[in-house]
C-alpha positions in Angstrom: 17.6 -1.4 -11.5 20.1 0.7 -9.6 21.1 0.5 -5.9 23.4 2.4 -3.6 25.2 0.7 -0.8 27.3 1.8 2.2 28.8 0.0 5.1 31.1 0.4 8.1 34.0 -1.8 9.1 31.6 -4.3 10.8 30.1 -5.5 7.5 32.8 -5.4 4.8 32.4 -9.1 3.9 28.6 -9.1 3.8 28.6 -5.9 1.7 30.8 -7.5 -0.9 28.7 -10.6 -0.9 25.5 -8.6 -1.5 27.1 -6.5 -4.2 28.2 -9.6 -6.0 24.7 -11.0 -5.8 23.1 -7.8 -7.1 25.6 -7.6 -10.0 24.7 -11.2 -10.8 21.0 -10.2 -10.9 21.9 -7.4 -13.3 21.4 -4.6 -10.8 23.9 -1.7 -11.0 25.5 -0.8 -7.7 27.1 2.4 -6.6 29.3 1.4 -3.7 30.1 4.1 -1.0 31.2 1.8 1.8 34.6 0.9 3.2 36.4 -2.2 2.1 38.8 -2.0 5.1 38.6 -3.2 8.7 39.7 0.1 10.2 36.9 1.8 12.2 34.4 3.9 10.3 31.5 5.6 12.0 28.2 4.1 10.9 26.2 7.4 11.2 28.5 8.9 8.5 28.0 5.9 6.2 24.2 6.0 6.7 24.2 9.7 5.9 26.4 9.3 2.8 24.1 6.5 1.4 20.9 8.2 2.2 22.0 11.5 0.6 23.1 9.7 -2.5 19.8 7.8 -2.7 17.8 10.9 -2.3 19.5 12.5 -5.3 17.4 10.2 -7.3 17.9 7.5 -10.0 18.1 4.6 -7.5 15.5 1.9 -6.9 16.6 1.2 -3.4 19.5 1.4 -1.0 21.3 -0.8 1.5 23.3 0.1 4.6 25.3 -2.3 6.8 27.1 -2.2 10.1 27.9 -4.9 12.7 24.3 -5.5 13.7 22.4 -3.3 11.2 20.8 -1.6 14.2 22.8 1.6 14.6 23.1 2.3 10.9 19.3 1.8 10.4 18.6 4.2 13.3 20.9 6.8 11.8 19.4 6.4 8.3 15.9 6.8 9.6 16.8 10.2 11.0 17.1 11.5 7.4 13.9 12.9 5.9 12.6 10.7 3.1 14.3 7.5 4.2 12.4 4.5 5.3 15.0 2.0 6.4 14.0 -1.5 7.4 16.2 -3.7 9.5 15.4 -7.1 8.0 16.1 -10.4 9.6 14.5 -12.9 7.2 12.6 -13.1 3.8 9.3 -12.4 5.4 10.3 -9.1 7.0 12.1 -8.1 3.8 9.0 -8.8 1.7 6.7 -6.9 4.1 9.2 -4.0 4.2 8.4 -3.5 0.5 4.7 -4.6 0.3 3.5 -2.7 3.4 6.1 0.0 4.2 7.6 0.7 0.7 10.9 0.8 2.5 13.5 2.5 0.3 16.5 1.2 2.3 17.4 -2.1 3.9 19.8 -2.7 6.7 21.8 -5.8 7.4 24.3 -6.8 10.1 27.7 -8.2 9.1 28.1 -9.9 12.5 24.6 -11.4 12.5 24.1 -15.1 12.0 21.1 -15.2 9.7 18.9 -18.3 9.5 18.6 -17.6 5.8 21.2 -16.5 3.3 21.2 -12.7 3.2 21.0 -12.9 -0.6 17.6 -14.7 -0.3 16.4 -12.1 2.1 17.5 -9.3 -0.3 15.7 -11.2 -3.2 12.5 -11.3 -1.2 12.6 -7.5 -1.0 13.6 -6.9 -4.6 10.9 -9.2 -5.9 8.1 -7.8 -3.8 5.8 -5.0 -5.0 4.4 -2.2 -2.8 0.6 -2.8 -2.3 -0.4 0.8 -1.8 -4.0 1.4 -0.5 -4.2 1.5 3.2 -0.4 1.1 3.4 0.1 4.4 1.5 -2.1 6.2 4.0 0.2 4.9 6.8 3.4 5.9 4.9 1.8 9.4 4.5 1.5 9.5 8.3 5.1 8.5 8.7 6.1 11.3 6.3 4.0 13.7 8.3 6.0 12.8 11.5 9.1 14.0 9.7 7.6 17.4 9.4 6.8 17.6 13.1 
């Protein structure tokens, strides 16, 4: 598996933690984020990650900012991206099973009730169910076309 990740200054530590976990799982990571605490604009990071993901060859992508909110909003403005802001294993699993999300968003300043690695694993280990869920994804894609 391959993944692309980008973060702003609000999630440097969490990004590194997730990259380490992915590497331990044998998942190849292309890292486009910042490893410094100097301010970086999350819309730029979302765009960079989404455009790289859309080039193809990746199984999923991850974006991170302080809360995960702003970067997920920005990412979802890019045609073809379905970014889910996940808070726990259940939301991560459903993001894949029902929404076939191709990007996850995490917040580096959020105190998660579960380890973020466990949340990420729930997404990675889930399978898209298709069926009625595909019909709904098709409707989301139609919204991008206007």
